C-alpha positions as CSV (number, residue, x, y, z in Angstrom):
1,X,125.5,105.5,52.4
2,X,121.4,105.4,52.1
3,X,122.6,101.8,52.4
4,X,124.6,101.4,54.7
5,X,122.2,103.0,57.2
6,X,119.5,100.8,56.2
7,X,121.4,97.9,57.2
8,X,122.4,99.4,60.5
9,X,118.5,99.8,61.1
10,X,117.5,96.3,59.9
11,X,120.5,94.8,62.8
12,X,119.5,97.4,65.3
13,X,115.8,96.2,65.0
14,X,116.7,92.1,65.2
15,X,118.6,92.9,67.8
16,X,115.6,94.5,69.4
17,X,113.2,91.6,68.8
18,X,115.4,89.2,70.0
19,X,116.2,90.8,73.5
20,X,112.2,91.6,73.7
21,X,111.9,87.5,73.0
22,X,114.3,86.7,75.6
23,X,112.5,89.2,78.2
24,X,109.2,87.8,77.5
25,X,110.0,84.3,77.6
26,X,112.4,84.8,81.1
27,X,109.2,86.6,82.1
28,X,106.8,83.4,81.3
29,X,109.0,81.4,83.7
30,X,108.6,83.7,86.2
31,X,105.3,83.4,86.3
32,X,105.1,80.3,85.3
33,X,107.2,79.2,88.8
34,X,104.8,81.6,90.5
35,X,101.8,80.0,89.8
36,X,102.9,76.5,89.8
37,X,104.0,77.3,93.4
38,X,100.4,78.8,93.7
39,X,98.8,75.4,92.5
40,X,101.0,73.0,93.8
41,X,102.3,71.8,90.9
42,X,106.2,71.1,90.0
43,X,106.6,73.3,86.8
44,X,109.5,71.4,84.3
45,X,111.6,74.8,83.5
46,X,113.0,73.0,80.2
47,X,110.1,73.0,78.7
48,X,108.6,76.6,78.0
49,X,108.7,77.7,74.6
50,X,106.7,80.1,72.4
51,X,103.7,79.0,70.6
52,X,101.9,81.3,69.0
53,X,102.8,85.2,68.4
54,X,100.4,87.6,67.6
55,X,99.4,91.0,67.8
56,X,96.0,92.4,69.3
57,X,94.7,95.9,70.8
58,X,95.2,96.4,74.4
59,X,93.8,99.6,75.2
60,X,93.6,100.8,72.2
61,X,97.1,100.4,71.4
62,X,98.5,97.3,69.2
63,X,100.3,95.0,71.6
64,X,102.7,91.7,71.2
65,X,100.9,89.0,72.6
66,X,102.5,85.7,72.6
67,X,101.5,81.8,74.4
68,X,104.2,80.3,76.3
69,X,103.3,76.6,76.3
70,X,104.9,74.7,79.2
71,X,104.7,71.7,81.2
72,X,103.9,70.5,85.2
73,X,104.1,67.5,87.2
74,X,101.8,66.7,89.7
75,X,103.4,63.8,91.5
76,X,106.7,64.0,89.6
77,X,105.6,60.9,87.6
78,X,103.7,62.9,84.9
79,X,103.5,65.6,82.6
80,X,100.3,67.6,81.6
81,X,100.8,70.6,78.9
82,X,99.6,73.8,80.2
83,X,100.2,77.5,78.9
84,X,100.0,81.2,79.7
85,X,99.5,84.6,77.7
86,X,101.8,87.3,78.3
87,X,100.6,91.2,76.1
88,X,102.6,93.9,76.7
89,X,105.0,92.7,79.4
90,X,102.1,91.3,81.5
91,X,100.3,87.6,82.2
92,X,96.7,87.8,80.9
93,X,95.7,84.2,80.9
94,X,96.8,80.6,81.8
95,X,95.7,77.2,82.2
96,X,97.1,74.7,84.1
97,X,96.4,71.5,86.6
98,X,95.7,71.9,90.3
99,X,97.3,69.7,92.9
100,X,94.4,67.5,94.5
101,X,95.2,69.4,97.9
102,X,95.1,72.4,96.3
103,X,91.9,71.9,94.5
104,X,90.1,70.4,97.7
105,X,91.2,73.4,99.1
106,X,89.0,76.0,97.2
107,X,85.7,76.5,98.6
108,X,83.0,75.4,96.0
109,X,81.0,78.7,95.5
110,X,77.4,78.0,97.5
111,X,75.6,80.6,96.1
112,X,75.1,78.7,92.7
113,X,71.8,75.9,92.6
114,X,71.1,73.3,90.7
115,X,68.3,73.5,88.3
116,X,65.9,70.2,87.4
117,X,63.0,70.2,85.4
118,X,63.3,74.0,84.9
119,X,62.1,74.8,88.8
120,X,64.3,76.5,91.2
121,X,64.8,75.7,94.5
């Protein structure tokens, strides 16, 4: 009798883990599309895949951290590797290139000064 309950528990745990992984991948695709839209690049949908999984503390509690890798194109003829990290259903970090027109639109900070020879202006 206990063997049956353990088997059912193992099946339920496996099913939960599978559904959680699918939900996290869909979330990664959603965030990837939004980030690529803001950056002015094209997300290549079929390239989203899980690259790394781990456990980390978030707000004092353990959380599953997943890194998804994907590829983007700046002009339709090139490919660039990118990634985003999702922990606890939230987007935490990402890395992707900017299109040239988007990069030019971002203002450079004017509060930074170049220091040469140990002197400040």
